[in-house]
OpenMM code with the backbone's topology and positions (N, CA, C; nanometers):
from openmm import Vec3, app, unit

residues = "MET PHE ARG PHE ARG ILE LYS GLY LYS GLU GLY LYS PRO MET THR ALA LEU SER PHE LYS VAL ALA SER ALA PHE GLU ASN GLN TYR GLU MET ILE ARG GLY LYS ILE HIS GLU LEU VAL ALA PRO LEU SER THR GLU GLN ILE TRP ARG ARG PRO TYR PRO TYR GLY ASN SER ILE GLY HIS LEU LEU LEU HIS LEU THR GLY ASN LEU ASN TYR TYR ILE GLY ALA GLN ILE ALA ASP THR GLY TYR ILE ARG HIS ARG ASP ARG GLU PHE THR ASP THR GLU ASN ARG ALA LYS GLU GLN VAL LEU ALA ASP PHE ASP ARG ALA ILE SER MET VAL VAL ALA THR VAL LYS LYS GLN SER PRO GLU ASP TRP SER SER ALA TYR SER ALA GLU ARG GLU PRO GLU SER LYS ASP ARG PHE THR ILE ILE LEU ARG CYS ALA SER HIS ALA ASN HIS HIS ILE GLY GLN ILE ILE TYR LEU CYS THR GLU LEU THR LYS SER ALA THR GLN LYS ALA GLY".split()
positions = [
    Vec3(2.6902, 0.2157, 2.9392),
    Vec3(2.6857, 0.2921, 2.8150),
    Vec3(2.8100, 0.2613, 2.7345),
    Vec3(2.7932, 0.2450, 2.6065),
    Vec3(2.9059, 0.2181, 2.5182),
    Vec3(2.9961, 0.3406, 2.5085),
    Vec3(3.1246, 0.3209, 2.5151),
    Vec3(3.2198, 0.4294, 2.4943),
    Vec3(3.2879, 0.4151, 2.3590),
    Vec3(3.2700, 0.3005, 2.2969),
    Vec3(3.3250, 0.2762, 2.1645),
    Vec3(3.2580, 0.3719, 2.0665),
    Vec3(3.3361, 0.4418, 1.9857),
    Vec3(3.2790, 0.5368, 1.8900),
    Vec3(3.3082, 0.4911, 1.7474),
    Vec3(3.2069, 0.5058, 1.6634),
    Vec3(3.2226, 0.4773, 1.5215),
    Vec3(3.1737, 0.5986, 1.4448),
    Vec3(3.2083, 0.6056, 1.3193),
    Vec3(3.1651, 0.7185, 1.2369),
    Vec3(3.0268, 0.6895, 1.1800),
    Vec3(2.9351, 0.7841, 1.1982),
    Vec3(2.8020, 0.7738, 1.1411),
    Vec3(2.8048, 0.8125, 0.9945),
    Vec3(2.6897, 0.8052, 0.9309),
    Vec3(2.6808, 0.8343, 0.7878),
    Vec3(2.7151, 0.9793, 0.7568),
    Vec3(2.7006, 1.0687, 0.8519),
    Vec3(2.7334, 1.2098, 0.8310),
    Vec3(2.8784, 1.2389, 0.8694),
    Vec3(2.9544, 1.1355, 0.9069),
    Vec3(3.0934, 1.1550, 0.9436),
    Vec3(3.1124, 1.1970, 1.0881),
    Vec3(3.0017, 1.2095, 1.1637),
    Vec3(3.0109, 1.2464, 1.3042),
    Vec3(3.0305, 1.1203, 1.3871),
    Vec3(3.1039, 1.1306, 1.4963),
    Vec3(3.1163, 1.0131, 1.5818),
    Vec3(2.9818, 0.9792, 1.6454),
    Vec3(2.9513, 0.8506, 1.6527),
    Vec3(2.8283, 0.8045, 1.7160),
    Vec3(2.8651, 0.6924, 1.8117),
    Vec3(2.7949, 0.6830, 1.9207),
    Vec3(2.8147, 0.5658, 2.0037),
    Vec3(2.7533, 0.4481, 1.9302),
    Vec3(2.7965, 0.3291, 1.9671),
    Vec3(2.7424, 0.2095, 1.9021),
    Vec3(2.5916, 0.2010, 1.9217),
    Vec3(2.5429, 0.2369, 2.0390),
    Vec3(2.3995, 0.2314, 2.0648),
    Vec3(2.3239, 0.3331, 1.9794),
    Vec3(2.3743, 0.4538, 1.9700),
    Vec3(2.3097, 0.5562, 1.8883),
    Vec3(2.3046, 0.5136, 1.7420),
    Vec3(2.4119, 0.4550, 1.6928),
    Vec3(2.4157, 0.4058, 1.5553),
    Vec3(2.3127, 0.2950, 1.5365),
    Vec3(2.3007, 0.2060, 1.6345),
    Vec3(2.2046, 0.0959, 1.6279),
    Vec3(2.0612, 0.1501, 1.6259),
    Vec3(2.0337, 0.2499, 1.7089),
    Vec3(1.9006, 0.3110, 1.7126),
    Vec3(1.8677, 0.3741, 1.5771),
    Vec3(1.9604, 0.4522, 1.5237),
    Vec3(1.9379, 0.5175, 1.3945),
    Vec3(1.9161, 0.4140, 1.2845),
    Vec3(1.9962, 0.3085, 1.2837),
    Vec3(1.9818, 0.2031, 1.1820),
    Vec3(1.8478, 0.1321, 1.1944),
    Vec3(1.8062, 0.1045, 1.3176),
    Vec3(1.6785, 0.0361, 1.3392),
    Vec3(1.5618, 0.1232, 1.2924),
    Vec3(1.5659, 0.2518, 1.3254),
    Vec3(1.4597, 0.3414, 1.2787),
    Vec3(1.4609, 0.3538, 1.1271),
    Vec3(1.5786, 0.3660, 1.0676),
    Vec3(1.5878, 0.3742, 0.9217),
    Vec3(1.5240, 0.2504, 0.8585),
    Vec3(1.5581, 0.1327, 0.9093),
    Vec3(1.5009, 0.0085, 0.8564),
    Vec3(1.3495, 0.0047, 0.8748),
    Vec3(1.3018, 0.0482, 0.9907),
    Vec3(1.1581, 0.0465, 1.0178),
    Vec3(1.0822, 0.1380, 0.9221),
    Vec3(1.1318, 0.2583, 0.9030),
    Vec3(1.0631, 0.3515, 0.8124),
    Vec3(1.0708, 0.3052, 0.6667),
    Vec3(1.1793, 0.2411, 0.6279),
    Vec3(1.1866, 0.1860, 0.4914),
    Vec3(1.0899, 0.0685, 0.4756),
    Vec3(1.0716, -0.0110, 0.5818),
    Vec3(0.9728, -0.1197, 0.5765),
    Vec3(0.8317, -0.0620, 0.5648),
    Vec3(0.8047, 0.0463, 0.6349),
    Vec3(0.6741, 0.1123, 0.6258),
    Vec3(0.6502, 0.1589, 0.4825),
    Vec3(0.7503, 0.2238, 0.4239),
    Vec3(0.7385, 0.2691, 0.2846),
    Vec3(0.7091, 0.1497, 0.1928),
    Vec3(0.7861, 0.0434, 0.2073),
    Vec3(0.7686, -0.0741, 0.1226),
    Vec3(0.6315, -0.1371, 0.1370),
    Vec3(0.5829, -0.1470, 0.2598),
    Vec3(0.4523, -0.2086, 0.2836),
    Vec3(0.3403, -0.1240, 0.2225),
    Vec3(0.3490, 0.0066, 0.2378),
    Vec3(0.2481, 0.0952, 0.1776),
    Vec3(0.2460, 0.0762, 0.0255),
    Vec3(0.3627, 0.0755, -0.0363),
    Vec3(0.3685, 0.0586, -0.1822),
    Vec3(0.3142, -0.0781, -0.2236),
    Vec3(0.3487, -0.1810, -0.1494),
    Vec3(0.2991, -0.3162, -0.1796),
    Vec3(0.1464, -0.3208, -0.1729),
    Vec3(0.0890, -0.2593, -0.0713),
    Vec3(-0.0561, -0.2625, -0.0536),
    Vec3(-0.1302, -0.1803, -0.1587),
    Vec3(-0.0754, -0.0655, -0.1932),
    Vec3(-0.1444, 0.0275, -0.2825),
    Vec3(-0.1212, -0.0061, -0.4302),
    Vec3(-0.0146, -0.0784, -0.4607),
    Vec3(0.0213, -0.1066, -0.6008),
    Vec3(-0.0942, -0.1611, -0.6856),
    Vec3(-0.1698, -0.2598, -0.6387),
    Vec3(-0.2748, -0.3133, -0.7260),
    Vec3(-0.4006, -0.2266, -0.7355),
    Vec3(-0.4069, -0.1191, -0.6596),
    Vec3(-0.5271, -0.0365, -0.6565),
    Vec3(-0.5181, 0.0796, -0.7548),
    Vec3(-0.6320, 0.1206, -0.8036),
    Vec3(-0.6394, 0.2381, -0.8914),
    Vec3(-0.6508, 0.3644, -0.8064),
    Vec3(-0.6351, 0.4775, -0.8704),
    Vec3(-0.6564, 0.6049, -0.8004),
    Vec3(-0.7982, 0.6101, -0.7451),
    Vec3(-0.8939, 0.5684, -0.8251),
    Vec3(-1.0336, 0.5706, -0.7795),
    Vec3(-1.0514, 0.4836, -0.6549),
    Vec3(-0.9876, 0.3677, -0.6521),
    Vec3(-1.0018, 0.2783, -0.5373),
    Vec3(-0.9411, 0.3362, -0.4098),
    Vec3(-0.8275, 0.4061, -0.4206),
    Vec3(-0.7674, 0.4558, -0.2958),
    Vec3(-0.8524, 0.5653, -0.2314),
    Vec3(-0.9419, 0.6272, -0.3078),
    Vec3(-1.0276, 0.7318, -0.2513),
    Vec3(-1.1659, 0.6796, -0.2126),
    Vec3(-1.1937, 0.5537, -0.2439),
    Vec3(-1.3245, 0.4964, -0.2110),
    Vec3(-1.3287, 0.4584, -0.0628),
    Vec3(-1.4425, 0.4839, -0.0029),
    Vec3(-1.4659, 0.4427, 0.1361),
    Vec3(-1.5629, 0.3249, 0.1311),
    Vec3(-1.5142, 0.2044, 0.1603),
    Vec3(-1.6021, 0.0884, 0.1492),
    Vec3(-1.7090, 0.0823, 0.2583),
    Vec3(-1.6980, 0.1670, 0.3572),
    Vec3(-1.7940, 0.1712, 0.4674),
    Vec3(-1.8426, 0.3150, 0.4850),
    Vec3(-1.9604, 0.3316, 0.5402),
    Vec3(-2.0096, 0.4682, 0.5616),
    Vec3(-1.9306, 0.5427, 0.6706),
    Vec3(-1.8534, 0.4712, 0.7470),
    Vec3(-1.7686, 0.5305, 0.8507),
    Vec3(-1.6224, 0.5095, 0.8109),
    Vec3(-1.5337, 0.5754, 0.8743),
    Vec3(-1.3911, 0.5534, 0.8505),
    Vec3(-1.3369, 0.6342, 0.7342),
    Vec3(-1.2137, 0.6050, 0.7025),
    Vec3(-1.1391, 0.6812, 0.6024),
    Vec3(-1.1081, 0.5969, 0.4798),
    Vec3(-1.0767, 0.6649, 0.3726),
    Vec3(-1.0258, 0.5973, 0.2534),
    Vec3(-0.8753, 0.5774, 0.2707),
    Vec3(-0.8178, 0.4918, 0.1888),
    Vec3(-0.6727, 0.4730, 0.1894),
    Vec3(-0.6038, 0.6043, 0.1533),
    Vec3(-0.6580, 0.6763, 0.0572),
    Vec3(-0.6001, 0.8047, 0.0180),
    Vec3(-0.5929, 0.9020, 0.1345),
    Vec3(-0.7013, 0.9098, 0.2119),
    Vec3(-0.7009, 1.0001, 0.3272),
    Vec3(-0.6039, 0.9522, 0.4349),
    Vec3(-0.5924, 0.8216, 0.4540),
    Vec3(-0.4940, 0.7705, 0.5507),
    Vec3(-0.3521, 0.8041, 0.5063),
    Vec3(-0.3255, 0.7985, 0.3759),
    Vec3(-0.1923, 0.8355, 0.3263),
    Vec3(-0.1657, 0.9845, 0.3444),
    Vec3(-0.2666, 1.0678, 0.3205),
    Vec3(-0.2506, 1.2111, 0.3470),
    Vec3(-0.2218, 1.2343, 0.4953),
    Vec3(-0.2919, 1.1600, 0.5804),
    Vec3(-0.2745, 1.1728, 0.7252),
    Vec3(-0.1345, 1.1297, 0.7686),
    Vec3(-0.0871, 1.0174, 0.7186),
    Vec3(0.0479, 0.9714, 0.7541),
    Vec3(0.1535, 1.0696, 0.7051),
    Vec3(0.1343, 1.1221, 0.5856),
    Vec3(0.2281, 1.2199, 0.5305),
    Vec3(0.2301, 1.3458, 0.6164),
    Vec3(0.1135, 1.3950, 0.6526),
    Vec3(0.1044, 1.5131, 0.7381),
    Vec3(0.1639, 1.4893, 0.8756),
    Vec3(0.1379, 1.3721, 0.9304),
    Vec3(0.1902, 1.3356, 1.0620),
    Vec3(0.3425, 1.3390, 1.0636),
    Vec3(0.4048, 1.2753, 0.9658),
    Vec3(0.5516, 1.2716, 0.9597),
    Vec3(0.6097, 1.4093, 0.9314),
    Vec3(0.5481, 1.4817, 0.8379),
    Vec3(0.5984, 1.6149, 0.8037),
    Vec3(0.5881, 1.7125, 0.9203),
    Vec3(0.4864, 1.6951, 1.0049),
    Vec3(0.4714, 1.7852, 1.1187),
    Vec3(0.5586, 1.7417, 1.2370),
    Vec3(0.5367, 1.6203, 1.2867),
    Vec3(0.6033, 1.5789, 1.4106),
    Vec3(0.7540, 1.5635, 1.3962),
    Vec3(0.7989, 1.5190, 1.2808),
    Vec3(0.9434, 1.5027, 1.2611),
    Vec3(0.9984, 1.6157, 1.1747),
    Vec3(0.9325, 1.6456, 1.0639),
    Vec3(0.9811, 1.7500, 0.9736),
    Vec3(0.9834, 1.8876, 1.0370),
    Vec3(0.8675, 1.9351, 1.0800),
    Vec3(0.8597, 2.0712, 1.1349),
    Vec3(0.9246, 2.0818, 1.2721),
    Vec3(0.9067, 1.9797, 1.3552),
    Vec3(0.9497, 1.9907, 1.4943),
    Vec3(1.0951, 1.9516, 1.5184),
    Vec3(1.1520, 1.8656, 1.4350),
    Vec3(1.2923, 1.8246, 1.4536),
    Vec3(1.3792, 1.8765, 1.3397),
    Vec3(1.3360, 1.8559, 1.2158),
    Vec3(1.4186, 1.8917, 1.0995),
    Vec3(1.4026, 2.0385, 1.0581),
    Vec3(1.3143, 2.1105, 1.1241),
    Vec3(1.2924, 2.2530, 1.0935),
    Vec3(1.2608, 2.2783, 0.9461),
    Vec3(1.1677, 2.1986, 0.8913),
    Vec3(1.1317, 2.2124, 0.7500),
    Vec3(1.0382, 2.3297, 0.7236),
    Vec3(0.9742, 2.3803, 0.8283),
    Vec3(0.8775, 2.4877, 0.8098),
    Vec3(0.7387, 2.4384, 0.7710),
    Vec3(0.7190, 2.3075, 0.7696),
    Vec3(0.5895, 2.2500, 0.7319),
    Vec3(0.4799, 2.3010, 0.8260),
    Vec3(0.3681, 2.3406, 0.7672),
    Vec3(0.2515, 2.3822, 0.8447),
    Vec3(0.1418, 2.2801, 0.8182),
    Vec3(0.0947, 2.2180, 0.9240),
    Vec3(-0.0017, 2.1100, 0.9102),
    Vec3(-0.1454, 2.1618, 0.9110),
    Vec3(-0.2260, 2.1006, 0.8250),
    Vec3(-0.3701, 2.1244, 0.8211),
    Vec3(-0.4359, 1.9878, 0.8414),
    Vec3(-0.4337, 1.9412, 0.9673),
    Vec3(-0.4740, 1.8045, 0.9998),
    Vec3(-0.6153, 1.7713, 0.9524),
    Vec3(-0.7106, 1.8599, 0.9735),
    Vec3(-0.8488, 1.8304, 0.9332),
    Vec3(-0.8595, 1.8016, 0.7840),
    Vec3(-0.7819, 1.8722, 0.7036),
    Vec3(-0.7845, 1.8529, 0.5584),
    Vec3(-0.7347, 1.7132, 0.5192),
    Vec3(-0.6501, 1.6542, 0.6032),
    Vec3(-0.5996, 1.5196, 0.5732),
    Vec3(-0.7146, 1.4191, 0.5626),
    Vec3(-0.8246, 1.4456, 0.6315),
    Vec3(-0.9384, 1.3538, 0.6335),
    Vec3(-1.0563, 1.4015, 0.5489),
    Vec3(-1.0516, 1.5257, 0.5036),
    Vec3(-1.1665, 1.5814, 0.4308),
    Vec3(-1.1332, 1.6276, 0.2895),
    Vec3(-1.0079, 1.6202, 0.2504),
    Vec3(-0.9658, 1.6663, 0.1175),
    Vec3(-1.0504, 1.5987, 0.0098),
    Vec3(-1.1018, 1.6770, -0.0829),
    Vec3(-1.1866, 1.6226, -0.1905),
    Vec3(-1.1180, 1.6264, -0.3266),
    Vec3(-0.9912, 1.6623, -0.3286),
    Vec3(-0.9181, 1.6749, -0.4548),
    Vec3(-0.8964, 1.5399, -0.5239),
    Vec3(-0.8859, 1.4329, -0.4474),
    Vec3(-0.8637, 1.2976, -0.5009),
    Vec3(-0.7486, 1.2940, -0.6007),
    Vec3(-0.6340, 1.3404, -0.5555),
    Vec3(-0.5140, 1.3439, -0.6402),
    Vec3(-0.4765, 1.2036, -0.6875),
    Vec3(-0.3996, 1.1978, -0.7925),
    Vec3(-0.3549, 1.0702, -0.8486),
    Vec3(-0.2779, 0.9905, -0.7436),
    Vec3(-0.2972, 0.8607, -0.7479),
    Vec3(-0.2291, 0.7705, -0.6548),
    Vec3(-0.0788, 0.7954, -0.6554),
    Vec3(-0.0214, 0.8129, -0.7726),
    Vec3(0.1234, 0.8330, -0.7850),
    Vec3(0.1691, 0.9603, -0.7135),
    Vec3(0.0888, 1.0633, -0.7193),
    Vec3(0.1234, 1.1896, -0.6532),
    Vec3(0.1158, 1.1750, -0.5008),
    Vec3(0.0124, 1.1075, -0.4529),
    Vec3(-0.0029, 1.0855, -0.3087),
    Vec3(0.1136, 1.0013, -0.2566),
    Vec3(0.1506, 0.8971, -0.3315),
    Vec3(0.2642, 0.8132, -0.2911),
    Vec3(0.3960, 0.8901, -0.2968),
    Vec3(0.4123, 0.9766, -0.3955),
    Vec3(0.5354, 1.0566, -0.4055),
    Vec3(0.5488, 1.1494, -0.2850),
    Vec3(0.4389, 1.2100, -0.2419),
    Vec3(0.4419, 1.2955, -0.1223),
    Vec3(0.4761, 1.2134, 0.0018),
    Vec3(0.4163, 1.0948, 0.0124),
    Vec3(0.4462, 1.0050, 0.1244),
    Vec3(0.5938, 0.9653, 0.1224),
    Vec3(0.6446, 0.9312, 0.0045),
    Vec3(0.7859, 0.8931, -0.0084),
    Vec3(0.8794, 1.0064, 0.0330),
    Vec3(0.8452, 1.1284, -0.0049),
    Vec3(0.9277, 1.2433, 0.0365),
    Vec3(0.9282, 1.2572, 0.1885),
    Vec3(0.8139, 1.2341, 0.2509),
    Vec3(0.8068, 1.2416, 0.3973),
    Vec3(0.8932, 1.1328, 0.4607),
    Vec3(0.8856, 1.0111, 0.4089),
    Vec3(0.9682, 0.9016, 0.4621),
    Vec3(1.1158, 0.9333, 0.4420),
    Vec3(1.1528, 0.9820, 0.3256),
    Vec3(1.2934, 1.0164, 0.2992),
    Vec3(1.3423, 1.1248, 0.3945),
    Vec3(1.2571, 1.2218, 0.4235),
    Vec3(1.2925, 1.3274, 0.5183),
    Vec3(1.3134, 1.2686, 0.6570),
    Vec3(1.2260, 1.1763, 0.6982),
    Vec3(1.2400, 1.1125, 0.8297),
    Vec3(1.3716, 1.0366, 0.8370),
    Vec3(1.4013, 0.9571, 0.7355),
    Vec3(1.5257, 0.8790, 0.7344),
    Vec3(1.6468, 0.9718, 0.7410),
    Vec3(1.6462, 1.0786, 0.6634),
    Vec3(1.7581, 1.1738, 0.6664),
    Vec3(1.7710, 1.2382, 0.8041),
    Vec3(1.6585, 1.2701, 0.8657),
    Vec3(1.6598, 1.3318, 0.9989),
    Vec3(1.7133, 1.2344, 1.1028),
    Vec3(1.6697, 1.1101, 1.0958),
    Vec3(1.7168, 1.0071, 1.1891),
    Vec3(1.8681, 0.9911, 1.1790),
    Vec3(1.9195, 0.9892, 1.0572),
    Vec3(2.0637, 0.9703, 1.0364),
    Vec3(2.1463, 1.0850, 1.0942),
    Vec3(2.0863, 1.2019, 1.1077),
    Vec3(2.1589, 1.3191, 1.1577),
    Vec3(2.1597, 1.3299, 1.3102),
    Vec3(2.0858, 1.2430, 1.3781),
    Vec3(2.0767, 1.2542, 1.5233),
    Vec3(2.2070, 1.2100, 1.5901),
    Vec3(2.2574, 1.2950, 1.6770),
    Vec3(2.3753, 1.2596, 1.7567),
    Vec3(2.3278, 1.1791, 1.8777),
    Vec3(2.4188, 1.1158, 1.9495),
    Vec3(2.3767, 1.0444, 2.0709),
    Vec3(2.2982, 1.1351, 2.1667),
    Vec3(2.3364, 1.2598, 2.1756),
    Vec3(2.2682, 1.3533, 2.2652),
    Vec3(2.1311, 1.3944, 2.2114),
    Vec3(2.1168, 1.3989, 2.0794),
    Vec3(1.9909, 1.4430, 2.0184),
    Vec3(1.8729, 1.3539, 2.0554),
    Vec3(1.8955, 1.2242, 2.0702),
    Vec3(1.7856, 1.1318, 2.0979),
    Vec3(1.7096, 1.1711, 2.2240),
    Vec3(1.7788, 1.2259, 2.3217),
    Vec3(1.7125, 1.2636, 2.4469),
    Vec3(1.6823, 1.4135, 2.4545),
    Vec3(1.6993, 1.4863, 2.3441),
    Vec3(1.6675, 1.6294, 2.3423),
    Vec3(1.5194, 1.6512, 2.3701),
    Vec3(1.4898, 1.7577, 2.4437),
    Vec3(1.3511, 1.7899, 2.4776),
    Vec3(1.2676, 1.8056, 2.3505),
    Vec3(1.1440, 1.7598, 2.3584),
    Vec3(1.0531, 1.7641, 2.2445),
    Vec3(0.9146, 1.8023, 2.2948),
    Vec3(0.8447, 1.8828, 2.2173),
    Vec3(0.7034, 1.9091, 2.2447),
    Vec3(0.6357, 1.9490, 2.1141),
    Vec3(0.5085, 1.9129, 2.1029),
    Vec3(0.4299, 1.9464, 1.9843),
    Vec3(0.2821, 1.9357, 2.0199),
    Vec3(0.1995, 2.0037, 1.9411),
    Vec3(0.0546, 1.9949, 1.9596),
    Vec3(0.0092, 1.8500, 1.9501),
    Vec3(-0.0879, 1.8134, 2.0318),
    Vec3(-0.1517, 1.6813, 2.0287),
    Vec3(-0.0547, 1.5674, 2.0583),
    Vec3(0.0558, 1.5957, 2.1219),
    Vec3(0.1554, 1.4914, 2.1486),
    Vec3(0.2206, 1.5144, 2.2858),
    Vec3(0.1401, 1.5174, 2.3927),
    Vec3(0.1971, 1.5458, 2.5246),
    Vec3(0.2851, 1.4335, 2.5798),
    Vec3(0.2687, 1.3116, 2.5294),
    Vec3(0.3454, 1.1984, 2.5814),
    Vec3(0.4904, 1.1975, 2.5338),
    Vec3(0.5157, 1.2589, 2.4215),
    Vec3(0.6507, 1.2557, 2.3637),
    Vec3(0.7335, 1.3706, 2.4199),
    Vec3(0.8255, 1.3354, 2.5075),
    Vec3(0.9083, 1.4366, 2.5743),
    Vec3(1.0478, 1.4477, 2.5143),
    Vec3(1.0825, 1.3544, 2.4237),
    Vec3(1.2150, 1.3583, 2.3607),
    Vec3(1.2044, 1.3083, 2.2171),
    Vec3(1.3114, 1.3273, 2.1408),
    Vec3(1.3109, 1.2910, 1.9986),
    Vec3(1.2969, 1.1408, 1.9766),
    Vec3(1.3632, 1.0618, 2.0587),
    Vec3(1.3521, 0.9166, 2.0445),
    Vec3(1.2053, 0.8754, 2.0509),
    Vec3(1.1340, 0.9267, 2.1509),
    Vec3(0.9952, 0.8865, 2.1714),
    Vec3(0.9062, 0.9267, 2.0546),
    Vec3(0.9203, 1.0477, 2.0019),
    Vec3(0.8327, 1.0884, 1.8917),
    Vec3(0.8635, 1.0091, 1.7648),
    Vec3(0.9885, 0.9795, 1.7400),
    Vec3(1.0226, 0.9010, 1.6201),
    Vec3(0.9679, 0.7593, 1.6334),
    Vec3(0.9736, 0.7033, 1.7539),
    Vec3(0.9147, 0.5718, 1.7800),
    Vec3(0.7627, 0.5774, 1.7660),
    Vec3(0.7002, 0.6783, 1.8240),
    Vec3(0.5539, 0.6903, 1.8184),
    Vec3(0.5045, 0.7111, 1.6753),
    Vec3(0.5769, 0.7858, 1.5954),
    Vec3(0.5364, 0.8049, 1.4551),
    Vec3(0.5435, 0.6732, 1.3774),
    Vec3(0.6444, 0.5918, 1.4045),
    Vec3(0.6528, 0.4603, 1.3391),
    Vec3(0.5370, 0.3715, 1.3842),
    Vec3(0.5068, 0.3736, 1.5135),
    Vec3(0.3945, 0.2947, 1.5653),
    Vec3(0.2627, 0.3423, 1.5049),
    Vec3(0.2460, 0.4715, 1.4941),
    Vec3(0.1264, 0.5305, 1.4345),
    Vec3(0.1111, 0.4852, 1.2892),
    Vec3(0.2204, 0.4867, 1.2149),
    Vec3(0.2160, 0.4418, 1.0749),
    Vec3(0.1754, 0.2952, 1.0670),
    Vec3(0.2316, 0.2128, 1.1540),
    Vec3(0.1965, 0.0704, 1.1529),
    Vec3(0.0501, 0.0481, 1.1897),
    Vec3(-0.0028, 0.1279, 1.2800),
    Vec3(-0.1450, 0.1208, 1.3151),
    Vec3(-0.2308, 0.1436, 1.1896),
    Vec3(-0.1971, 0.2479, 1.1151),
    Vec3(-0.2753, 0.2788, 0.9951),
    Vec3(-0.2488, 0.1792, 0.8821),
    Vec3(-0.1314, 0.1181, 0.8787),
    Vec3(-0.1080, 0.0103, 0.7814),
    Vec3(-0.2071, -0.1029, 0.8061),
    Vec3(-0.2345, -0.1331, 0.9323),
    Vec3(-0.3354, -0.2346, 0.9641),
    Vec3(-0.4711, -0.1982, 0.9065),
    Vec3(-0.5094, -0.0734, 0.9184),
    Vec3(-0.6359, -0.0281, 0.8606),
    Vec3(-0.6330, -0.0377, 0.7082),
    Vec3(-0.5199, -0.0026, 0.6491),
    Vec3(-0.5067, -0.0082, 0.5030),
    Vec3(-0.5159, -0.1526, 0.4543),
    Vec3(-0.4573, -0.2464, 0.5272),
    Vec3(-0.4689, -0.3888, 0.4916),
    Vec3(-0.6167, -0.4283, 0.4870),
    Vec3(-0.6903, -0.3900, 0.5885),
    Vec3(-0.8325, -0.4223, 0.5958),
    Vec3(-0.9092, -0.3575, 0.4802),
    Vec3(-0.8810, -0.2305, 0.4535),
    Vec3(-0.9480, -0.1608, 0.3430),
    Vec3(-0.9142, -0.2242, 0.2082),
    Vec3(-0.7887, -0.2629, 0.1887),
    Vec3(-0.7489, -0.3291, 0.0632),
    Vec3(-0.8265, -0.4588, 0.0439),
    Vec3(-0.8420, -0.5346, 0.1513),
    Vec3(-0.9177, -0.6596, 0.1443),
    Vec3(-1.0608, -0.6320, 0.0992),
    Vec3(-1.1228, -0.5323, 0.1572),
    Vec3(-1.2602, -0.4976, 0.1203),
    Vec3(-1.2700, -0.4454, -0.0225),
    Vec3(-1.1756, -0.3606, -0.0614),
    Vec3(-1.1792, -0.3028, -0.1965),
    Vec3(-1.1572, -0.4085, -0.3038),
    Vec3(-1.0639, -0.4992, -0.2813),
    Vec3(-1.0389, -0.6032, -0.3820),
    Vec3(-1.1513, -0.7059, -0.3824),
    Vec3(-1.2114, -0.7319, -0.2660),
    Vec3(-1.3249, -0.8239, -0.2594),
    Vec3(-1.4435, -0.7669, -0.3372),
    Vec3(-1.4724, -0.6387, -0.3178),
    Vec3(-1.5853, -0.5784, -0.3897),
    Vec3(-1.5567, -0.5682, -0.5392),
    Vec3(-1.4313, -0.5461, -0.5781),
    Vec3(-1.3950, -0.5415, -0.7204),
    Vec3(-1.4112, -0.6791, -0.7835),
    Vec3(-1.3727, -0.7844, -0.7106),
    Vec3(-1.3860, -0.9216, -0.7599),
    Vec3(-1.5335, -0.9584, -0.7741),
    Vec3(-1.6160, -0.9193, -0.6778),
    Vec3(-1.7591, -0.9489, -0.6836),
    Vec3(-1.8256, -0.8783, -0.8019),
    Vec3(-1.7842, -0.7546, -0.8300),
    Vec3(-1.8408, -0.6811, -0.9438),
    Vec3(-1.8004, -0.7455, -1.0759),
    Vec3(-1.6762, -0.7949, -1.0825),
    Vec3(-1.6264, -0.8562, -1.2061),
    Vec3(-1.6904, -0.9926, -1.2293),
    Vec3(-1.7255, -1.0612, -1.1210),
    Vec3(-1.7776, -1.1975, -1.1302),
    Vec3(-1.9201, -1.2001, -1.1583),
] * unit.nanometer
topology = app.Topology()
chain = topology.addChain("A")
for resn in residues:
    res = topology.addResidue(resn, chain)
    for name in ("N", "CA", "C"):
        topology.addAtom(name, app.Element.getBySymbol(name[0]), res)
């Protein structure tokens, strides 16, 4: 274990390993934010709510789900934000809010995660953790890792949906 201490962004001493973990998570969540924006940028509000298949979710619903996931597992359970999750609504919401509003909510969730990650002390990473529907995550490190993995899983689905949505838009225009 590293005994060398450096000052973290909050001015608290951090071990080199803890600082590296926080930096890696910060970079990962910022990459997730960037990839979501890159994928959604060419789409209209109407397109993000369209389901190109009779099964599965729209991009809009996946973004609501990712936002809810981060706000609950990290926001409510670690950062004590008071967020109350309505998971079923993430997949059934019929409001079809503007793309910009959905992205702004997602961005706030990512910013909250990054701020929370930066505040973790070396001891915090192994602090006990528990939450509904997440029996595998026994500590903060694991849930923050699992949330990033979960986001990347859904980014894969969003890539596929974007391909279908732009293909169908091109076919209609042609």
